N, C-alpha and C positions, 0 to 999 in steps of 0.2 A: 246769834247763832241759829241756824236752821238745821233741824234733824228730820230726815225722812227716810223711809225704806227704799231700797234700790229696785224693788219690783212690787207689783201689787200682791196683796195677801192672797194665798191660794185658798180656794173654796174647799178643797179636800186634800187628803194626804197624797193621793195620786198626782194631783196637780202640783203639789209641792215637790214631789220627786222629779217631775218633768221639767221644773224650772231651776233645779239645782245646777250650778255652774254658770249662772249669769255673769256677764263681764262686769268688772268693777274697775274704774279708773279714778285715780286721785291726782289732782293738779296742785302743785305748789307754786305760789306766786310770791316772790320776795318784794315786800313793800318798800324796803329801805335801800334797794340797790341803786336807785337814782341818786341817793345822797353821796354815793362814792364817785359819781361822775364829776370830772373836773379836779379831783384830788390826785394823789399819786397813782400812777398807772397800775400798780400792784394791788390797790385796795379793791377795785371792782373785780379784778381777776380772782383775788382771794375769796371774795363774797360768792362769786359764781361757782368756784371750785367747792366751797363749803356746801352750797345748795346741791350740787351734783353728788357729793359724798353722802349727804343726808338722804337723797332719793335712793341711792344704791344700798343703803342700809335696810330699806324696806322691800325692795324688789330689784331683780336683775334686769327687768324690762323697763327702760327709762327712755323717754324722748325729751330732748332739750329744744323746746319750741323757740324760746328766746333766752337771753342771758338771765332773765328774771322769772321765766316760766318753764316749769318742768312737769311732765306728765308721766306717771308710773302706773303700771298694771298691777293691781293688788288683788286680783281674782284668786279665790281659794284661801285667803288669809283668815276667813271666818273660823277655821279650825284652830287658829292660833289665838284669836282675840275674843271669840264669843264666850259668853258666860255659860257655865254648865247648868243643865236643868231647864233651859228656856226653850220655847217653841222655835221653829225654824225661822219664821219671820222676825220674831223678837231677837233671836240670836244674830241675824244679819244686821239689824239696827244697832245692836250693841257692838258688833264687829266693826261696822263703818265708823261708829262713834269712837271706839277705842283706837282704831288705826289713826284717825285724824288727830285725836288727843295726844297720842304718842309722838306723832310727827311734830305737833306744836310744842310739846314738852321738850323734845330734843333740840328744836330750833331755838327755844328760849335759853337753853344751856349754852348754845353757840352764839348767843346775842344776835339772833336773826329774827327780824319781824316779818311774818309772812301770813298769807291767807291760804286756807286749805279747802278744796272743794272735791267732793266725791260724787260721781255720776256713772251712768251705764255706758256713756260714750265719751271719748276724750275731749271733743270740741265743746260740749256743754260744760264739762268740768273746767275748761280753760276760761270761758266767758264768766262763769260763776265765781271762780277764784279771783279774777281781776276786778269784779264788781262788788262782791260782798266781803266784808271784813270778818275775820275770825274763821270759824269752821262752818261749812255748808255741805249737807248731805242731801242729794236730790233723789226722790223716789222715781223708780222706773215707770214711765208713762206720764209723769207730771213735769217733764222738762220745760214745756212751754209755759205752764202756769208759774214756774219759778223765775224764768228769765224774760218773760214777755214785757216786763216794765223797763228793761234796759234800753238805753238810748241806741238808736241805730248807728250813731257815730262811733260806738265802741265795738262794732262787729269787726272781727279780724278777717280782712279780705284774703290774707295769705293762706288761711285754712281752706279757701275755695280756689286756690291757685290763680289769683287775680293780682296783677302787678299794680304798682302805685298809680300810674297814669290812668289806667282803666278804672281803678277804684275811685278816683276823683270824679270821673264822668258819671259813674253809677251813683255816687253820693249826691251829685247835683240832680240827677233824675229822681232820686228818692225825695229830695227837697221839693221838687216841682209836684210830685204826686202827693205830698203831704204825709209821707211816711216818717214817723218820729221815733217809733219804738220797734223792738223785735216783734211784738204782737201785731203791729200794723202790717209788717211784711209777711208774717206767718199766715195771716188770714186772707191774703190776696188770692184770687183764683189762679191755680197753677197754669192753665193754658194761656192766660193773659201774660203772666210773668215770663213764660217760655217764649211767647211770640215777640215780646218787646225786648227782653234782655238775653235771650238764648239760654244755653246751658249754664252760663255764669250766674244768671238770675236764679235758676233752679237750685244750684248749689248754695247760694246765699239764703234762699228761703228755707232750705233744709237746716242750715246753721241756725236760723232764727227760730225754727220749730224744735231744735234739739234732737233731730232725727238722723244725724249723720252716722255713718258706720265706716270706719277706716282702720287700718293697721298703724301702729306706732312706728315712727321713724327712729329706730332704736339707736342709742348711743352705746358704743362698745366700751366696756370698762377699760381703764388704763392698762396697757400692755406692760407687764413687768418681767424682765428677764434677769432677775436677781434672786438668788437663793441664799438664805441665811440660816445658820443653825448654831445655837448656843449649847455647848456641851455640859452635861451634868458633872463629868469628871474630866480633869485636864488630861490631855494626850501628849506624850513625849516620845512616841515611837511612830515610825513611818507606816507600818502595816495597819494598825487601827485607823490611822488618818486616811489611808487609801480607801477604806470602806466608807468613811464619811464623805470623801470627795466623790466617790462613785455614786452614792445616793443623791447628792446634790446635782451632779452632772446629768444623771438620768432624767431627773425632773426638768432640768433646764433645757436639755435637748428635746424633750417631749413638748415643752412649750414652744420652742423654736419650730419644731415640725408642725405643730398645730396651726401656726400662723404662716407657714411656708417661708420661713426664714432660716438663715444660717448665721454663723458668727465668724468674724475675722479678727476678733480681739477678746481675750479673756482677762479679767482683772480679779486677782485673788487677794483677799484681805484676811490676814491671820491676827487674831487678838491673843496676846500671850499672857501668861500668868503674872508676869512682872509689870502689868499695866501698859506695856508697849504694844505697838502694832507693826506688822510687816506687810508691805504691799508688793505684789508681783504682777507684772503685766506680760502676757504672752501675745505677740502679734503673729498672726498666721498669714502665709503667703496667698492662700485661697480660702474662701468661706467653707467652713466645716460645721457638721453637727453630729459627728460620730462620738458618743460618750467615751468609748474605749480609747480612741485616739487622743481625745482631750485629756483623759485621765493620765495617760502615759506622759504627755507633755508637761502636765502640772507636777507629776512626781519627779521628773527629771529636773524641773526648775527648782523644786524644794530640795532635792538631793545636792544640787549645785551649791546651795547656800542654806544650810540647815538652820532652823530657828534656835535662838539661844535660850529659850525657856519653853515650858509646856504650853500647849495651845488650848484655849478655853472657848473660842468661837471661830467659826469659819464662814466667810461670805464670798460668793462667786457672782460676778456680773459679766454678762455677755453683751457685746455690741451687735444688735441685729442688722443684717444686711441680706441682700438677695442671694440665694444659693448659686453655686457655680453650675453653668449649663455648658455641656460639651457633647459633641457628637463626632465620632470617628467614622472614616470610610470603611468600606468592606475590605479593601486591599491595603489598608494602613496598619502596620503592626501596633499592638497595644503598648503604650509606654507605662512606666511605673506610676502608680497613683501618687498624687502630691502628698497625701496623708502619710504614706510610707516614707517618702523623701523627708518630710518634716520630722518624723521620728528618728530617722538616721542622723539628720543634722543635730537634733537635740542630744543624741548619744555622743556624737563627736564633740559638741560643746561641753558636755560633762567631762570628757577626757582631757581636752586641750584648752578649754576656756572659751567663753562666748565670743571674745574679741578675735579669736583666730579661726572662726568658722563663718563662712558666708561667701559673698561674691565681691571681687575687688572694685573699688570705685575711685576715680581720679579726684585728687584734691585740687582746690582752687589755688594753685601756686605754680611757680616756674621751676621749682626744685625737680631735677630729673628723677624719674621713677618714683615719684611721691604718690602713694595711694593709701587707702584705708579699706578694711574689711567691713562691709555693711551687710545688713540683713538680706538674705536671699529673697528675691522677688521674681515672680514669673511675669515676663513682659508680654502683654496681650495686644500690643500695638500692631497695626497692620504692616506686614512686611512690604518693603519697597520692591516694586517690580523692576528687576535688574535689566530685563529685556528692553525697557523703555529708555535706558540710559545709553545714549549713543557713544559715550566715551569707552564703555566696556564692550558693547555689542552693537556695532554699526549695522545699519540696514544695508540691503543689497544696493550696490551702485555707489555707496559712499566711500570716503577715504578710509583706509585702515586706521585702527585705533593707535594712539600714541603709546610708545613703550613706557612701561612703568618699572621703576627700580625700587626694590625693597631693601630695608636695612635689617640685617639679622643681628639683633642685640645679644651681647654676651652677659649672662647673669650667673655668677659675678663677673665683672669686667676683668680682662687679662692685664696683669702687670706687664709693663714694658720698659725697656731701656732705650731712651731716645737721645740722639745727639742733635744739638742745635747749633746754628750759625746765625749770629745776630738775631737771636730769639726765634728763628724759624727752624722747624725740624728738618733734618737732612738724612738721618738714618734711624732705623727702628729694629728692635729685636724683642719679640713678645711671644708668649705662649701660655697655655692653660695648664702646664705641667705635663702635657702629653707631647712627646717628641714629634708625633705625626702632624698635629695641628699647630702651626706656628705662622707668625707673620714676621718676615725677616728680609731686609734688603735696603736699597737706597730709595729715598723718597724723591721721586722725579717731579712731582707736582704737589703743591700744598695750597689749600684755600683756608683762610682764617686770619687771625683767630676770632671766634665769637665768644665774647666774655659774658659770663652770667654769674650772679651772686645773689644772696638773699638770706633772710632770717638772721641778720647780724645781732639781734637782741637775744637770740637763743644760744644755748651751749653747743648745738650741732649746726653752727653756721656753715654755709657752703659757698665756694667760689671756685670757678673753673674756666679754663680757656679751651675751646673745642676747635679741632682742625679736621678737614677732610683731605686725606692724602692718598696719593697713588704710589704704591710700593712695587719696586722691581727687584727680583732676586736673580742675579746672573747665573746662579747654580741651579735654577729651577726653570722648567719649560712652561709654567702655568701663565706666563705673561704678567700683566699688571694686576695688582690687587688693590681695590678701592676700599678704604676703611676709614672709620672715624675714631680719632684719638683725642684725648683731652689731658690737660695737666691740672691736677688738684692742688690749688694754692694753699690749702690748709695743711697738706702733708708734703708738698713739693714732689709728688709722685706722678709719673705718667701711666696712663691706662689706655687700652684699646676698648672702646665702647661697643663696636660691632663692625661687621663687614657688609658692604653693599653687594647684593646679588642681582 
């Protein structure tokens, strides 16, 4: 192990004050990460994750150079690790030693074998950590004397922004020049290196001299959009629970806002006093991050199905998505906000049930009028330009559009009395209970039947014969009435499904 001060000893107290705040970088190199290669895919990933977690315990400024190499800025930690009563220079030596020893101790507890190097610039710390076992602390100004014996083959070309193909060419050039170590490259005249290798050679020489100066390419800590709170006393009332939820949602929405995110799904996990858990999931039609709106939705969901025991812990997880972006024109009236609509739907679901609120969706079946109520969603698909459809809006000079007939369906269908001859309907009398609206008369034309049936394995099996008929009432002057009728074979009843307009 090599221990050295991170800067030269000051000659006076004034000089000591002027050098306070010198940069300190520690490099962690995992020696046994290569042993995980070729094993289960999760082993190497677990080892890398453990190294990252270890680095973040000592500094929030961490660079992940490779899977096995991490650099962290430990500047200013002498206040935490230096021994009291020591001089400034001695205190910095003790600080570097204690930081490195603490990193090694925690790595040993995690069963991780690593090298630790501390220097005044990150690149020197990287080369030293990869080359020297144990703990290495390099004095500021003595970088070259520490790493000059390293083989030139171990220099990291990626730190000088040189790709692999170019690195092979430069390595061959160094071999022809007789460059074997860092010291050989560091002592070459700078003009000659720049003339023959350009700026790439200049950057490599600075690496060999330990004189680089760059900023760390920081790794952001894992983004967590989860809030958990274990309660000191169980809660069995909604009002105190609302305060807990409000506190968690405020922090959660603040995190979403910090990273320019919103959420379209909230997961609520309630741990109860009887050791059971309840999970609730709220799916939102549009991304939101308003804590008041989310609080109302959570309370409506809890009121809809109250927990059976007191609550001892609350956890809320938000799914981060990009926020909703919308812009209205100057002459377009403002529409209700989606957040208000969602609150209104939640109130209706509380009153009539969640299965009875939403938008209708057609089922994959031939059963007539079969649908289900699904969660309301805003359709952001591009509207089809009706003007380009020649069937509905022909261009000038083209033939007129074909007539379109619509079927006005009765819900519920009208009961009907139908006379048949040889299975074919000949006369009908039907109405909806109102004497004004009736279908009555002789059937002068009938097309059908179209037989349909299904769901024979269920209790609500359906089977029907449908007819399209033209009805003429001699006592009326309305002419023919085209309608669709059907016979329900499960009840032997006739109905009028609708009238063609």
